[in-house]
Backbone as numpy.savetxt, mean C-alpha at the origin, in Angstrom:
# Nx Ny Nz CAx CAy CAz Cx Cy Cz
-7.02 24.78 3.82 -6.16 23.86 3.05 -5.40 24.66 1.98
-4.12 24.38 1.91 -3.31 25.06 0.90 -3.74 24.61 -0.49
-3.49 25.49 -1.45 -3.82 25.14 -2.83 -2.98 23.97 -3.30
-3.61 23.04 -3.95 -2.88 21.89 -4.49 -2.23 22.26 -5.81
-1.08 21.67 -6.06 -0.41 21.92 -7.33 -0.84 20.90 -8.38
-1.03 19.67 -7.93 -1.51 18.63 -8.85 -3.02 18.63 -8.85
-3.60 17.52 -9.34 -5.06 17.48 -9.28 -5.57 16.06 -9.07
-6.76 16.01 -8.46 -7.42 14.74 -8.20 -8.33 14.36 -9.37
-8.31 13.08 -9.73 -9.23 12.54 -10.73 -9.80 11.26 -10.14
-10.93 10.83 -10.66 -11.47 9.57 -10.14 -12.31 8.85 -11.18
-12.52 7.57 -10.93 -13.38 6.76 -11.80 -14.03 5.70 -10.94
-15.20 5.25 -11.40 -15.88 4.18 -10.68 -15.65 2.85 -11.38
-15.52 1.81 -10.58 -15.42 0.46 -11.13 -16.59 -0.34 -10.60
-17.38 -0.88 -11.51 -18.44 -1.80 -11.11 -17.80 -3.18 -11.07
-17.35 -3.57 -9.88 -16.50 -4.75 -9.77 -17.26 -6.06 -9.91
-16.78 -6.89 -10.83 -17.36 -8.23 -10.98 -16.96 -9.13 -9.82
-15.79 -8.86 -9.24 -15.28 -9.72 -8.16 -15.94 -9.40 -6.83
-16.10 -8.11 -6.55 -16.66 -7.71 -5.25 -18.18 -7.46 -5.32
-18.70 -7.42 -6.55 -20.13 -7.19 -6.77 -20.61 -5.90 -6.08
-19.83 -4.86 -6.28 -20.21 -3.53 -5.78 -19.48 -2.49 -6.63
-19.92 -1.25 -6.49 -19.26 -0.16 -7.22 -18.26 0.51 -6.29
-17.01 0.59 -6.74 -15.95 1.22 -5.93 -15.36 2.38 -6.70
-14.93 3.38 -5.96 -14.30 4.55 -6.57 -12.79 4.47 -6.42
-12.09 4.68 -7.52 -10.63 4.81 -7.48 -10.33 6.28 -7.70
-9.58 6.87 -6.77 -9.28 8.30 -6.83 -7.77 8.45 -6.96
-7.29 9.23 -7.92 -5.83 9.36 -8.05 -5.42 10.82 -8.14
-4.17 11.04 -7.77 -3.62 12.40 -7.71 -2.43 12.48 -8.66
-2.52 13.37 -9.65 -1.43 13.51 -10.61 -0.62 14.77 -10.28
0.70 14.73 -10.46 1.53 15.90 -10.14 1.28 17.06 -11.09
1.72 18.23 -10.67 1.51 19.48 -11.43 2.04 19.38 -12.86
3.18 18.71 -13.01 3.83 18.63 -14.33 3.32 17.46 -15.16
2.22 16.86 -14.73 1.71 15.66 -15.39 1.54 15.88 -16.90
2.03 14.91 -17.67 1.91 14.98 -19.13 1.93 13.58 -19.71
1.19 13.39 -20.78 1.20 12.10 -21.46 2.55 11.80 -22.12
3.42 12.79 -22.16 4.74 12.58 -22.75 5.66 11.81 -21.82
5.32 11.78 -20.53 6.14 11.06 -19.54 5.47 9.75 -19.16
6.27 8.86 -18.55 5.70 7.64 -17.97 5.70 7.80 -16.45
4.75 7.10 -15.81 4.57 7.27 -14.36 4.58 5.95 -13.60
5.21 6.02 -12.41 5.05 4.94 -11.43 3.66 5.10 -10.83
3.08 3.98 -10.42 1.75 4.02 -9.81 1.86 3.47 -8.39
1.33 4.21 -7.44 1.26 3.72 -6.06 -0.22 3.56 -5.71
-0.65 2.31 -5.54 -2.05 2.02 -5.22 -2.18 1.85 -3.71
-3.00 2.70 -3.11 -3.10 2.74 -1.66 -4.41 2.14 -1.17
-4.31 1.14 -0.29 -5.49 0.70 0.45 -5.77 1.83 1.47
-6.94 1.87 2.03 -7.26 2.98 2.97 -7.01 4.31 2.28
-7.44 4.41 1.02 -7.08 5.56 0.20 -7.38 6.92 0.82
-8.59 7.11 1.35 -8.93 8.42 1.92 -8.06 8.74 3.13
-7.72 7.70 3.90 -6.85 7.91 5.07 -5.47 8.40 4.63
-4.96 7.80 3.55 -3.63 8.22 3.07 -3.67 9.64 2.51
-4.75 10.01 1.84 -4.84 11.37 1.32 -5.06 12.37 2.46
-5.89 12.02 3.45 -6.20 12.97 4.52 -5.16 12.93 5.63
-5.04 11.78 6.31 -4.13 11.70 7.46 -2.68 11.51 7.04
-2.48 10.79 5.92 -1.11 10.59 5.44 -0.58 11.78 4.66
-1.48 12.69 4.24 -1.12 13.92 3.50 -0.31 13.61 2.24
-0.73 12.56 1.55 0.04 12.10 0.39 0.06 13.12 -0.75
-1.05 13.83 -0.97 -1.08 14.81 -2.07 -0.08 15.94 -1.81
-0.05 16.42 -0.58 0.90 17.49 -0.20 2.34 17.00 -0.38
2.60 15.76 0.08 3.94 15.19 -0.07 4.29 15.01 -1.55
3.32 14.58 -2.34 3.55 14.40 -3.77 3.97 15.73 -4.39
3.25 16.80 -4.06 3.62 18.13 -4.58 5.05 18.47 -4.22
5.37 18.34 -2.95 6.70 18.74 -2.45 7.82 17.90 -3.05
7.61 16.57 -3.06 8.70 15.67 -3.47 8.92 15.67 -4.98
7.84 15.91 -5.73 8.02 16.06 -7.18 8.76 17.37 -7.47
8.38 18.41 -6.75 9.00 19.72 -6.99 10.49 19.70 -6.65
10.84 19.01 -5.57 12.25 18.97 -5.14 13.04 17.92 -5.92
12.33 17.11 -6.72 13.03 16.07 -7.48 13.44 14.88 -6.64
12.84 14.75 -5.44 13.23 13.64 -4.55 12.53 12.33 -4.90
11.44 12.41 -5.70 10.83 11.18 -6.20 10.66 11.28 -7.71
10.63 10.13 -8.37 10.37 10.08 -9.81 8.89 10.32 -10.05
8.51 10.50 -11.31 7.10 10.72 -11.65 6.23 9.60 -11.09
5.33 9.96 -10.19 4.49 8.97 -9.53 3.06 9.48 -9.39
2.11 8.61 -9.69 0.69 8.92 -9.46 0.23 8.08 -8.28
-0.42 8.74 -7.32 -0.91 8.05 -6.12 -2.41 7.81 -6.26
-2.80 6.53 -6.24 -4.21 6.16 -6.41 -4.72 5.52 -5.12
-5.90 5.93 -4.70 -6.45 5.40 -3.46 -7.79 4.72 -3.65
-7.98 3.64 -2.89 -9.27 2.94 -2.85 -9.69 2.91 -1.39
-10.92 3.31 -1.11 -11.33 3.35 0.29 -12.33 2.22 0.59
-12.61 2.07 1.87 -13.52 1.03 2.35 -14.81 1.69 2.85
-15.86 0.88 2.97 -17.15 1.42 3.42 -17.16 1.70 4.92
-16.69 0.73 5.69 -16.60 0.88 7.15 -15.59 -0.14 7.65
-15.38 -0.18 8.96 -14.31 -1.03 9.49 -14.58 -2.52 9.26
-15.87 -2.89 9.15 -16.20 -4.30 8.93 -15.91 -4.70 7.48
-16.24 -3.80 6.56 -15.95 -4.00 5.14 -14.44 -4.11 4.95
-13.71 -3.26 5.65 -12.24 -3.25 5.58 -11.69 -4.60 6.06
-12.22 -5.07 7.17 -11.79 -6.35 7.74 -12.05 -7.49 6.74
-13.23 -7.49 6.13 -13.60 -8.55 5.17 -12.65 -8.59 3.97
-12.22 -7.38 3.52 -11.41 -7.30 2.30 -9.91 -7.43 2.56
-9.45 -6.95 3.69 -8.00 -6.85 3.92 -7.43 -7.98 4.79
-8.25 -8.56 5.66 -7.73 -9.56 6.60 -7.37 -10.84 5.86
-6.23 -11.48 6.24 -5.80 -12.71 5.55 -6.89 -13.80 5.54
-7.74 -13.79 6.57 -8.82 -14.78 6.61 -10.16 -14.12 6.29
-10.12 -12.90 5.78 -11.36 -12.19 5.46 -12.09 -12.86 4.31
-13.42 -12.95 4.38 -14.18 -13.65 3.34 -14.05 -13.01 1.95
-13.64 -11.73 1.91 -13.54 -11.06 0.60 -12.10 -10.79 0.17
-11.12 -11.32 0.90 -9.75 -10.94 0.54 -9.36 -11.40 -0.86
-9.71 -12.63 -1.22 -9.37 -13.13 -2.56 -10.03 -12.28 -3.64
-11.31 -11.96 -3.41 -12.04 -11.13 -4.39 -11.40 -9.74 -4.48
-10.98 -9.20 -3.34 -10.38 -7.86 -3.33 -9.05 -7.86 -4.10
-8.24 -8.89 -3.90 -6.96 -8.98 -4.62 -7.21 -9.13 -6.12
-8.22 -9.92 -6.50 -8.59 -10.03 -7.92 -9.04 -8.68 -8.48
-9.79 -7.96 -7.68 -10.24 -6.60 -8.06 -9.03 -5.70 -8.33
-8.02 -5.74 -7.45 -6.82 -4.92 -7.64 -6.11 -5.28 -8.94
-5.91 -6.59 -9.15 -5.10 -7.06 -10.27 -5.84 -6.92 -11.60
-7.11 -7.31 -11.61 -7.82 -7.45 -12.88 -8.77 -6.30 -13.21
-8.98 -5.40 -12.24 -9.88 -4.27 -12.51 -9.21 -2.92 -12.27
-8.50 -2.78 -11.14 -7.86 -1.48 -10.85 -6.66 -1.24 -11.76
-5.77 -2.22 -11.87 -4.57 -2.05 -12.70 -4.92 -1.74 -14.17
-5.82 -2.51 -14.80 -6.19 -2.18 -16.19 -6.79 -0.77 -16.32
-7.59 -0.36 -15.34 -8.17 0.99 -15.38 -7.07 2.05 -15.38
-6.12 1.91 -14.45 -5.05 2.91 -14.34 -4.13 2.88 -15.56
-3.88 1.67 -16.09 -3.06 1.57 -17.30 -3.74 2.21 -18.50
-5.06 2.19 -18.49 -5.81 2.79 -19.59 -5.85 4.32 -19.46
-5.98 4.80 -18.22 -6.17 6.24 -18.00 -4.85 7.00 -17.94
-3.75 6.31 -17.64 -2.48 6.99 -17.37 -1.36 6.42 -18.21
-0.34 7.24 -18.51 0.83 6.72 -19.22 1.75 5.98 -18.24
1.52 4.69 -18.09 2.28 3.89 -17.13 3.32 3.04 -17.85
4.15 2.36 -17.07 5.19 1.51 -17.67 4.69 0.10 -18.01
3.51 -0.27 -17.49 2.94 -1.60 -17.73 3.86 -2.72 -17.26
4.64 -2.47 -16.21 5.47 -3.55 -15.65 5.34 -3.53 -14.12
5.51 -4.71 -13.52 5.35 -4.84 -12.08 6.25 -3.93 -11.27
7.49 -3.76 -11.74 8.45 -2.96 -10.99 8.03 -1.51 -10.81
7.10 -1.05 -11.64 6.68 0.35 -11.54 5.34 0.49 -10.79
4.85 -0.63 -10.22 3.59 -0.57 -9.46 3.85 -0.93 -8.01
3.40 -0.07 -7.12 3.58 -0.26 -5.68 2.22 -0.38 -5.02
2.11 -1.28 -4.06 0.92 -1.36 -3.20 1.30 -0.82 -1.83
0.44 0.02 -1.26 0.75 0.62 0.03 -0.45 0.49 0.97
-0.17 0.26 2.24 -1.25 0.18 3.21 -0.73 0.16 4.63
-1.63 0.58 5.55 -1.30 0.55 6.97 -2.11 -0.56 7.64
-1.55 -1.19 8.64 -2.22 -2.22 9.41 -2.75 -3.31 8.47
-4.05 -3.61 8.47 -4.58 -4.65 7.56 -4.38 -4.27 6.09
-4.34 -2.97 5.80 -4.09 -2.52 4.44 -2.69 -2.91 3.98
-1.74 -2.92 4.91 -0.38 -3.37 4.62 -0.35 -4.88 4.39
-1.17 -5.57 5.17 -1.25 -7.04 5.05 -1.73 -7.44 3.66
-2.85 -6.86 3.23 -3.40 -7.26 1.92 -2.48 -6.82 0.78
-1.74 -5.73 0.99 -0.77 -5.29 -0.03 0.33 -6.34 -0.22
0.85 -6.84 0.90 1.89 -7.86 0.83 1.34 -9.15 0.21
0.15 -9.57 0.65 -0.43 -10.82 0.15 -0.68 -10.74 -1.37
-1.14 -9.58 -1.83 -1.39 -9.41 -3.26 -0.09 -9.48 -4.06
0.95 -8.83 -3.54 2.24 -8.82 -4.26 2.88 -10.21 -4.27
2.71 -10.97 -3.18 3.24 -12.34 -3.15 2.55 -13.21 -4.20
1.25 -12.98 -4.38 0.49 -13.79 -5.34 0.69 -13.32 -6.78
0.91 -12.01 -6.95 1.02 -11.44 -8.30 2.27 -10.57 -8.43
3.46 -11.20 -8.30 4.71 -10.42 -8.33 4.99 -9.76 -9.68
4.39 -10.29 -10.75 4.61 -9.67 -12.07 3.74 -8.43 -12.24
2.71 -8.31 -11.39 1.83 -7.14 -11.46 2.29 -6.06 -10.50
2.70 -6.47 -9.30 3.12 -5.50 -8.27 4.54 -5.83 -7.83
5.46 -4.91 -8.09 6.86 -5.17 -7.76 7.31 -4.56 -6.45
6.48 -3.68 -5.87 6.90 -2.98 -4.65 5.75 -2.96 -3.64
6.12 -2.99 -2.36 5.15 -2.93 -1.26 5.65 -1.97 -0.20
4.75 -1.08 0.25 5.01 -0.28 1.44 3.98 -0.72 2.47
4.45 -1.30 3.57 3.50 -1.73 4.61 3.89 -1.11 5.94
2.95 -0.38 6.50 3.17 0.30 7.78 2.38 -0.45 8.85
3.11 -1.01 9.81 2.50 -1.76 10.92 1.49 -2.81 10.44
1.90 -3.69 9.51 0.93 -4.67 9.01 0.51 -5.66 10.09
-0.72 -6.15 9.97 -1.17 -7.25 10.81 -0.53 -8.52 10.26
0.16 -9.27 11.11 0.86 -10.48 10.66 0.39 -11.66 11.49
-0.11 -12.70 10.80 -0.49 -13.93 11.50 0.17 -15.11 10.79
-0.22 -16.32 11.19 0.39 -17.52 10.61 0.15 -17.63 9.11
-1.01 -17.16 8.67 -1.33 -17.19 7.23 -0.33 -16.34 6.44
-0.03 -15.17 6.97 0.91 -14.26 6.31 2.33 -14.86 6.33
2.75 -15.35 7.48 4.10 -15.91 7.59 4.26 -17.13 6.66
3.21 -17.94 6.58 3.25 -19.12 5.69 3.35 -18.68 4.23
2.59 -17.64 3.86 2.63 -17.15 2.48 4.03 -16.66 2.11
4.71 -16.02 3.07 6.07 -15.53 2.82 7.02 -16.71 2.70
6.89 -17.68 3.60 7.78 -18.85 3.56 7.64 -19.62 2.25
6.40 -19.70 1.76 6.15 -20.52 0.56 6.36 -19.76 -0.75
6.64 -18.46 -0.64 6.74 -17.64 -1.84 8.04 -17.90 -2.61
7.90 -17.96 -3.94 9.09 -18.09 -4.80 9.40 -16.75 -5.47
8.66 -15.72 -5.10 8.79 -14.45 -5.83 9.43 -13.34 -5.00
9.82 -13.66 -3.76 10.33 -12.60 -2.89 11.55 -11.89 -3.46
12.37 -12.65 -4.17 13.58 -12.05 -4.73 13.30 -10.92 -5.70
12.08 -10.89 -6.25 11.74 -9.84 -7.22 11.04 -8.64 -6.60
10.71 -8.73 -5.31 9.94 -7.64 -4.69 10.83 -6.66 -3.94
10.44 -5.39 -3.99 11.06 -4.37 -3.13 10.05 -4.05 -2.04
10.49 -4.14 -0.79 9.55 -3.99 0.33 10.06 -2.97 1.33
9.17 -2.07 1.74 9.44 -1.10 2.80 8.49 -1.45 3.95
9.03 -1.69 5.14 8.26 -2.29 6.24 8.57 -1.54 7.53
7.52 -1.04 8.17 7.73 -0.41 9.49 6.80 -1.03 10.53
7.26 -0.96 11.78 6.43 -1.34 12.92 6.86 -0.43 14.09
5.92 -0.11 14.95 6.25 0.74 16.10 6.71 -0.10 17.28
7.69 0.41 18.01 8.20 -0.37 19.15 7.22 -0.41 20.34
6.10 0.33 20.23 5.08 0.28 21.28 3.85 -0.52 20.83
4.01 -1.33 19.79 2.84 -2.03 19.24 2.69 -3.45 19.79
2.99 -3.63 21.07 2.84 -4.97 21.64 1.42 -5.22 22.14
0.64 -4.14 22.26 -0.77 -4.31 22.65 -1.63 -3.40 21.79
-2.14 -3.95 20.69 -2.93 -3.16 19.73 -4.37 -3.66 19.76
-5.32 -2.73 19.90 -6.74 -3.11 19.88 -7.18 -3.26 18.42
-7.69 -4.43 18.07 -8.07 -4.71 16.68 -9.55 -4.38 16.45
-9.92 -4.41 15.17 -11.32 -4.17 14.78 -12.26 -5.14 15.50
-11.77 -6.36 15.68 -12.59 -7.40 16.33 -12.70 -7.18 17.84
-11.98 -6.15 18.34 -12.06 -5.84 19.76 -11.05 -6.60 20.61
-10.18 -7.37 19.97 -9.16 -8.09 20.73 -7.91 -7.22 20.87
-7.10 -7.54 21.86 -5.81 -6.86 21.99 -4.73 -7.82 21.51
-3.95 -7.38 20.51 -2.96 -8.28 19.91 -1.57 -7.67 19.94
-0.59 -8.53 20.02 0.82 -8.12 19.90 1.17 -8.05 18.42
1.39 -6.85 17.91 1.81 -6.69 16.50 3.33 -6.76 16.37
4.02 -6.37 17.40 5.48 -6.20 17.31 6.20 -7.52 17.07
5.90 -8.55 17.89 6.62 -9.83 17.77 6.45 -10.48 16.40
5.19 -10.62 15.89 5.06 -11.22 14.55 5.70 -10.38 13.44
5.73 -9.06 13.61 6.40 -8.23 12.61 7.91 -8.45 12.64
8.45 -8.69 13.82 9.89 -8.99 13.90 10.19 -10.35 13.27
9.24 -11.27 13.45 9.39 -12.60 12.82 9.34 -12.46 11.29
8.42 -11.64 10.83 8.31 -11.37 9.39 9.60 -10.73 8.87
10.15 -9.83 9.67 11.40 -9.18 9.27 12.50 -10.21 9.05
12.62 -11.16 9.98 13.65 -12.20 9.86 13.48 -13.00 8.56
12.23 -13.35 8.27 11.95 -14.09 7.03 12.33 -13.28 5.80
11.92 -12.00 5.78 12.19 -11.16 4.61 13.67 -10.84 4.47
14.34 -10.69 5.62 15.78 -10.41 5.62 16.57 -11.56 4.99
16.06 -12.76 5.17 16.77 -13.94 4.67 16.71 -14.07 3.16
15.76 -13.36 2.55 15.65 -13.38 1.10 16.41 -12.18 0.57
17.05 -12.34 -0.58 17.85 -11.22 -1.07 16.99 -10.26 -1.88
15.82 -9.95 -1.34 15.01 -8.94 -2.02 15.50 -7.58 -1.55
15.04 -6.55 -2.21 15.36 -5.20 -1.77 14.40 -4.92 -0.60
14.95 -4.92 0.59 14.11 -4.88 1.79 14.61 -3.82 2.77
13.71 -2.92 3.14 14.04 -1.86 4.11 13.10 -2.00 5.30
13.66 -2.03 6.49 12.86 -2.20 7.71 13.22 -1.12 8.71
12.19 -0.51 9.28 12.43 0.48 10.35 11.50 0.18 11.52
12.05 0.23 12.71 11.21 0.19 13.91 11.03 1.63 14.36
9.78 2.07 14.33 9.50 3.46 14.71 9.32 3.57 16.21
9.63 4.75 16.72 9.42 5.00 18.14 7.97 5.41 18.30
7.06 4.45 18.45 5.66 4.86 18.53 4.68 3.71 18.55
3.39 4.07 18.48 2.30 3.11 18.60 1.60 2.91 17.26
0.45 2.21 17.31 -0.28 1.80 16.11 -1.26 2.90 15.70
-0.73 4.07 15.32 -1.62 5.18 14.97 -1.05 5.95 13.79
-1.94 6.74 13.16 -1.56 7.56 12.01 -0.50 8.59 12.36
-0.47 9.02 13.61 0.53 10.01 14.02 1.93 9.55 13.61
2.22 8.28 13.83 3.56 7.76 13.54 3.71 7.37 12.07
2.63 6.87 11.47 2.70 6.52 10.03 2.92 7.79 9.21
2.21 8.86 9.56 2.35 10.11 8.80 3.77 10.63 8.87
4.35 10.58 10.07 5.73 11.08 10.25 6.71 10.32 9.37
6.40 9.08 9.06 7.33 8.25 8.30 7.05 8.27 6.79
5.96 8.94 6.39 5.55 8.90 4.98 6.62 9.43 4.03
7.23 10.54 4.41 8.22 11.15 3.50 9.37 10.18 3.24
9.89 9.59 4.31 10.99 8.64 4.14 10.55 7.43 3.31
9.32 6.96 3.55 8.81 5.80 2.80 8.76 6.11 1.30
8.22 7.27 0.96 8.06 7.61 -0.46 9.40 7.86 -1.14
10.32 8.52 -0.44 11.63 8.79 -1.04 12.39 7.47 -1.22
12.28 6.58 -0.22 12.97 5.29 -0.31 12.49 4.49 -1.52
11.19 4.51 -1.76 10.64 3.65 -2.80 10.53 4.29 -4.18
10.50 5.62 -4.23 10.25 6.27 -5.53 11.37 7.21 -5.98
12.55 7.14 -5.35 13.57 8.12 -5.76 14.27 7.64 -7.04
């Protein structure tokens, strides 16, 4: 592994909402200083984004080239695929608690530890698949806390589409949304095969109709990190330049 220019820091949260201890891990750029203010990108599937998404390497490169503004990338990981399903799925028994954890425990922690702007427009939620779903759902519910969403191949069902239709806050959100053109048969955690492509296109139509800042790309690929990783640079430059 190449030497990192920035550095990793972490803290534990004993969550009242989830009734467990979770680790929040964040990566600050090489030039990090309390004299500057920082955008915060909170990533579901945190370890996946740091390892497979190579976010720390991209952060080094894009800060150095000036292609993104000062941004700290924070990740929260899951215990296993079942825990992930419980917390991220729109009908997951822990989704409400997880969103409360993000809003009322993770955000205050990061605002305390880092020189942030303390406004929704400077906070982004990012996630792939179900992680993208919970990012969107959290931002729809708390648009003053989270002003931006990056969702890569999100799982979209009727609950998600209804939340978008009923939202009065879409005009304030900036959204980056991708789906692969080969995602018509995706094997889910529950072992079912689902069409991700059609509902994502339906979601696109809904989001397109709102005058929010909305960027949509259909990637040439399937529901895997190989394609999400390839798109990371464009996603980060689009949202943080």
